[in-house]
N, CA and C of each residue as an Amber inpcrd file, in Angstrom:
protein
   336
  18.6110000-157.6940000-158.4380000  17.7810000-156.5440000-158.1520000
  18.3820000-155.2820000-158.7510000  19.7040000-155.1400000-158.6020000
  20.3630000-153.9420000-159.1190000  20.3050000-153.8970000-160.6500000
  20.4590000-155.0470000-161.3150000  20.4010000-155.0980000-162.7750000
  19.0110000-154.7050000-163.2690000  17.9810000-155.1060000-162.5570000
  16.6170000-154.7620000-162.9480000  16.3930000-153.2600000-162.8200000
  16.9410000-152.6470000-161.7770000  16.8110000-151.2060000-161.5750000
  17.5280000-150.4450000-162.6990000  18.6840000-150.9330000-163.1130000
  19.4240000-150.3040000-164.2090000  18.6240000-150.4230000-165.5090000
  18.0210000-151.5870000-165.7390000  17.2340000-151.7990000-166.9530000
  16.0380000-150.8520000-166.9980000  15.4120000-150.5850000-165.8600000
  14.2670000-149.6750000-165.8310000  14.6580000-148.2730000-166.2750000
  15.8730000-147.8550000-165.9900000  16.3060000-146.5090000-166.3780000
  16.9790000-146.4880000-167.7450000  17.6100000-147.5630000-168.1220000
  18.3410000-147.5870000-169.3850000  17.4120000-147.5690000-170.5890000
  16.3800000-148.3810000-170.5910000  15.4860000-148.4650000-171.7370000
  14.7640000-147.1440000-172.0320000  14.1860000-146.4600000-171.0560000
  13.5450000-145.1760000-171.3660000  14.5420000-144.1110000-171.8420000
  15.7340000-144.1170000-171.2780000  16.7420000-143.1320000-171.6940000
  17.1610000-143.4010000-173.1370000  17.4080000-144.6490000-173.4910000
  17.7590000-144.9880000-174.8670000  16.6210000-144.6760000-175.8270000
  15.3980000-144.9560000-175.4180000  14.2390000-144.6370000-176.2540000
  14.1120000-143.1400000-176.4860000  14.2740000-142.3500000-175.4320000
  14.2040000-140.8930000-175.5750000  15.3350000-140.3760000-176.4560000
  16.5090000-140.9640000-176.3300000  17.6430000-140.5620000-177.1540000
  17.3880000-140.8600000-178.6280000  16.8580000-142.0300000-178.9390000
  16.5470000-142.3900000-180.3220000  15.4660000-141.4800000-180.9090000
  14.4670000-141.1660000-180.1330000  13.4120000-140.2550000-180.5970000
  13.9940000-138.8720000-180.8530000  14.8680000-138.4160000-179.9730000
  15.5040000-137.1130000-180.1530000  16.3590000-137.0540000-181.4100000
  17.1270000-138.1010000-181.6610000  17.9540000-138.1530000-182.8670000
  17.0750000-138.1520000-184.1160000  16.0020000-138.9240000-184.1000000
  15.0870000-138.9800000-185.2410000  14.4520000-137.6140000-185.4990000
  13.9730000-136.9520000-184.4620000  13.3410000-135.6430000-184.6390000
  14.3370000-134.5940000-185.1230000  15.5570000-134.6590000-184.6230000
  16.5840000-133.7210000-185.0820000  16.8940000-133.9460000-186.5640000
  17.0280000-135.2040000-186.9580000  17.3180000-135.5100000-188.3600000
  16.1710000-135.0660000-189.2660000  14.9430000-135.2660000-188.8310000
  13.7890000-134.8400000-189.6360000  13.7410000-133.3240000-189.7720000
  14.1810000-132.5920000-188.7550000  14.1620000-131.1330000-188.8390000
  15.2500000-130.6250000-189.7830000  16.2410000-131.4300000-190.0590000
  17.3460000-131.0460000-190.9440000  17.2240000-131.6600000-192.3350000
  16.0840000-132.2450000-192.6730000  15.9300000-132.9320000-193.9480000
  16.1690000-132.0080000-195.1320000  15.6460000-130.7910000-195.0980000
  15.8260000-129.8750000-196.2250000  17.3030000-129.5620000-196.4460000
  18.0410000-129.3200000-195.3820000  19.4680000-129.0430000-195.5100000
  20.2220000-130.2690000-196.0180000  19.8190000-131.4420000-195.5650000
  20.4920000-132.6590000-195.9990000  20.2050000-132.9630000-197.4650000
  18.9880000-132.7030000-197.9260000  18.6560000-132.8790000-199.3490000
  19.5080000-131.9460000-200.2030000  19.6100000-130.7050000-199.7920000
  20.4250000-129.7380000-200.5170000  21.8980000-130.1370000-200.4820000
  22.3710000-130.5490000-199.3280000  23.7680000-130.9430000-199.1760000
  24.1400000-132.1580000-199.9980000  23.2670000-133.1470000-200.0760000
  23.5770000-134.3320000-200.8660000  23.5820000-134.0210000-202.3570000
  22.7000000-133.1450000-202.8030000  22.7130000-132.7310000-204.2060000
  24.0030000-132.0110000-204.5630000  24.4120000-131.1090000-203.6920000
  25.6590000-130.3770000-203.8890000  26.8490000-131.3290000-203.8710000
  26.8670000-132.2390000-202.9190000  27.9720000-133.1790000-202.7850000
  28.0690000-134.0980000-203.9970000  26.9440000-134.5540000-204.5200000
  26.9570000-135.4210000-205.6990000  27.5420000-134.6880000-206.8970000
  27.1450000-133.4560000-207.0840000  27.6350000-132.6580000-208.2150000
  29.1330000-132.3730000-208.0800000  29.5680000-131.9610000-206.9010000
  30.9810000-131.6520000-206.6720000  31.8430000-132.9200000-206.7990000
  31.3890000-134.0130000-206.2310000  32.1650000-135.2560000-206.2810000
  32.2200000-135.8210000-207.6990000  31.1610000-135.6650000-208.4570000
  31.1580000-136.1150000-209.8470000  32.1970000-135.3410000-210.6460000
  32.2110000-134.0260000-210.4820000  33.1950000-133.2030000-211.1840000
  34.6130000-133.5330000-210.7210000  34.7820000-133.7210000-209.4530000
  36.1020000-134.0560000-208.9040000  36.6030000-135.3780000-209.4690000
  35.7270000-136.3690000-209.5120000  36.1240000-137.7150000-209.9060000
  36.2600000-137.8680000-211.4200000  35.2640000-137.4150000-212.1750000
  35.2590000-137.6710000-213.6170000  35.8970000-136.5530000-214.4440000
  35.8020000-135.3150000-214.0050000  36.4270000-134.2290000-214.7520000
  37.8520000-134.0020000-214.2520000  38.0310000-134.0300000-212.9260000
  39.3510000-133.8170000-212.3480000  40.2230000-135.0550000-212.3020000
  39.6540000-136.2040000-212.6560000  40.3870000-137.4880000-212.6370000
  41.0620000-137.7620000-211.2910000  40.3430000-137.4890000-210.2100000
  40.8500000-137.7600000-208.8660000  40.1080000-138.9540000-208.2760000
  40.7240000-139.5630000-207.2930000  40.0750000-140.6760000-206.5900000
  38.8700000-140.1350000-205.8250000  37.8240000-140.9440000-205.7400000
  36.5950000-140.4940000-205.0790000  36.8560000-140.1250000-203.6250000
  37.7360000-140.8190000-202.9580000  38.0550000-140.5260000-201.5590000
  38.6740000-139.1520000-201.3600000  39.3820000-138.6580000-202.3550000
  40.0020000-137.3310000-202.2270000  38.9970000-136.2010000-202.4380000
  37.8150000-136.5100000-202.9270000  36.8020000-135.4870000-203.1950000
  36.1800000-134.9260000-201.9140000  36.3220000-135.6300000-200.7980000
  35.8000000-135.1270000-199.5250000  36.4850000-133.8220000-199.1370000
  37.6980000-133.6060000-199.6050000  38.4290000-132.3730000-199.2870000
  37.7770000-131.1480000-199.9170000  36.9720000-131.3420000-200.9600000
  36.3100000-130.2340000-201.6460000  35.0040000-129.8200000-200.9780000
  34.5410000-130.5840000-200.0060000  33.2710000-130.2920000-199.3470000
  33.4060000-129.1160000-198.3890000  32.2760000-128.4810000-198.1390000
  32.2040000-127.3990000-197.1590000  32.2430000-127.9890000-195.7520000
  32.6130000-127.2000000-194.7470000  32.5780000-127.7010000-193.3680000
  31.1530000-128.1290000-192.9810000  31.0490000-129.2060000-192.2540000
  29.7560000-129.7090000-191.8060000  29.1610000-130.7630000-192.7150000
  29.8390000-131.1000000-193.7960000  29.3110000-132.0970000-194.7260000
  29.9150000-133.4810000-194.4870000  30.4630000-133.7000000-193.3180000
  31.1410000-134.9630000-193.0340000  30.1790000-136.1450000-192.9000000
  28.8870000-135.9020000-192.7290000  27.9290000-137.0080000-192.6010000
  27.5500000-137.5940000-193.9570000  27.9150000-136.9380000-195.0390000
  27.5530000-137.3880000-196.3840000  28.5460000-138.4420000-196.8590000
  28.0120000-139.5320000-197.3990000  28.8200000-140.6320000-197.9230000
  28.7030000-140.6560000-199.4430000  29.7870000-141.0200000-200.1120000
  29.8210000-141.0620000-201.5710000  29.9710000-142.4910000-202.0620000
  29.3460000-142.7730000-203.1980000  29.5420000-144.0480000-203.8770000
  29.5870000-143.7790000-205.3760000  30.2540000-144.6710000-206.0930000
  30.4870000-144.4760000-207.5150000  29.9960000-145.6890000-208.2890000
  29.3850000-145.4360000-209.4320000  29.0090000-146.4920000-210.3660000
  29.7490000-146.2180000-211.6720000  30.9150000-146.8490000-211.8770000
  31.7100000-146.5470000-213.0680000  31.0280000-146.9200000-214.3830000
  30.1440000-147.8960000-214.3450000  29.4750000-148.3280000-215.5670000
  28.5910000-147.2260000-216.1440000  27.8660000-146.5220000-215.2860000
  26.9960000-145.4330000-215.7390000  27.6080000-144.0580000-215.5060000
  28.8180000-144.0200000-214.9460000  29.5170000-142.7670000-214.6140000
  28.6560000-141.8910000-213.7090000  28.1550000-142.4950000-212.6580000
  27.2780000-141.8020000-211.7130000  27.8960000-141.8140000-210.3220000
  27.8530000-140.6610000-209.6650000  28.2870000-140.5490000-208.2700000
  27.0350000-140.2840000-207.4420000  26.8710000-141.0270000-206.3670000
  25.7200000-140.8730000-205.4890000  26.2030000-140.4150000-204.1170000
  25.5740000-139.3590000-203.6200000  25.8530000-138.8580000-202.2750000
  24.6400000-139.1650000-201.4150000  24.8720000-139.6270000-200.1890000
  23.7400000-139.9880000-199.3440000  24.0390000-139.7650000-197.8770000
  22.9650000-139.5330000-197.1610000  22.9610000-139.5780000-195.7050000
  22.0350000-140.7410000-195.3910000  22.5450000-141.8240000-194.8160000
  21.7420000-143.0310000-194.6480000  20.3730000-142.7780000-194.0250000
  19.3540000-143.3330000-194.6580000  17.9570000-143.3050000-194.2330000
  17.2930000-141.9330000-194.3550000  17.9980000-140.9020000-194.8320000
  17.4020000-139.5670000-194.8650000  17.3900000-138.9670000-196.2620000
  18.5320000-138.9000000-196.9150000  18.6140000-138.2160000-198.2030000
  19.5980000-138.9300000-199.1190000  19.3010000-138.8650000-200.4260000
  20.1660000-139.4890000-201.4260000  19.9740000-138.7400000-202.7450000
  21.0850000-138.3240000-203.3690000  21.0520000-137.6590000-204.6760000
  22.2060000-138.1710000-205.5170000  22.0480000-138.1130000-206.8420000
  23.0650000-138.5960000-207.7620000  23.3770000-137.5390000-208.8050000
  24.5550000-137.6570000-209.3870000  24.9560000-136.8220000-210.5160000
  25.6510000-137.7310000-211.5200000  25.2750000-137.5820000-212.7840000
  25.8220000-138.4310000-213.8430000  26.7110000-137.6100000-214.7600000
  27.8570000-138.1750000-215.1150000  28.7880000-137.4860000-215.9970000
  28.3980000-137.7090000-217.4440000  28.3050000-136.6090000-218.1860000
  28.0600000-136.6350000-219.6190000  29.2610000-135.9540000-220.2770000
  29.8670000-136.5470000-221.3050000  31.0570000-135.9500000-221.9050000
  30.8260000-134.5490000-222.4810000  29.6310000-134.2360000-222.8930000
  29.3500000-132.9270000-223.4800000  28.8400000-131.9470000-222.4300000
  27.9110000-132.3750000-221.5880000  27.2690000-131.4830000-220.6210000
  27.9630000-131.4370000-219.2650000  28.8980000-132.3410000-219.0190000
  29.5450000-132.3920000-217.7090000  28.7030000-133.1900000-216.7310000
  28.8000000-132.8650000-215.4670000  28.0600000-133.5850000-214.4220000
  26.6760000-132.9780000-214.2560000  25.6790000-133.7900000-214.4820000
  24.2890000-133.3490000-214.3960000  23.6110000-134.0220000-213.2090000
  23.0240000-133.2430000-212.3100000  22.3200000-133.8570000-211.1700000
  21.0390000-134.5410000-211.6250000  20.6940000-135.5980000-210.9290000
  19.4330000-136.2800000-211.2310000  18.2780000-135.4190000-210.7470000
  17.1260000-135.5190000-211.3970000  15.9730000-134.7270000-210.9470000
  15.5540000-135.1160000-209.5340000  15.0750000-134.1370000-208.7920000
  14.6140000-134.3880000-207.4260000  13.3050000-135.1580000-207.4730000
  13.2510000-136.2750000-206.7700000  12.0440000-137.1020000-206.7750000
  11.4320000-137.2220000-205.3860000  11.9260000-136.4790000-204.4310000
  11.4290000-136.5810000-203.0540000  10.1640000-135.7590000-202.8370000
   9.7970000-135.6640000-201.6010000   8.6170000-134.9180000-201.2040000
   8.9540000-133.4320000-201.1680000   8.1430000-132.6240000-201.8030000
   8.3640000-131.1870000-201.8220000   8.0940000-130.6170000-200.4310000
   8.9690000-129.7440000-199.9960000   8.8090000-129.1210000-198.6880000
   8.0390000-127.8230000-198.8210000   7.1950000-127.5300000-197.8600000
   6.4180000-126.3000000-197.8790000   7.2050000-125.1850000-197.2080000
   7.2300000-124.0300000-197.8320000   7.8710000-122.8720000-197.2490000
   6.9030000-122.1740000-196.3310000   7.4300000-121.6480000-195.2400000
   6.5510000-120.9700000-194.2740000   6.4620000-119.5100000-194.5780000
């Protein structure tokens, strides 16, 4: 009986928590898109121009960018920054032009 009572309260609380997290993340999408683009460009320069390990490039980020994850594709010399399920941007190293961000292909946001 007690386990059933706990289940009645646990499921709605977890559901409300998941909805709250989703709505908060959606409200921050514009900032996350901007942050991932910036992170990809900075990490590309750090890794390919500065010849540093990709893991050390996190030190170059601004405060609050700890949710962004980096990945590297050495074959194409591309660094990708992402926030899982929300935003993803890449920057490719060119020997002449340096690190060039990929064009934005997401949904355009309307300004109020």
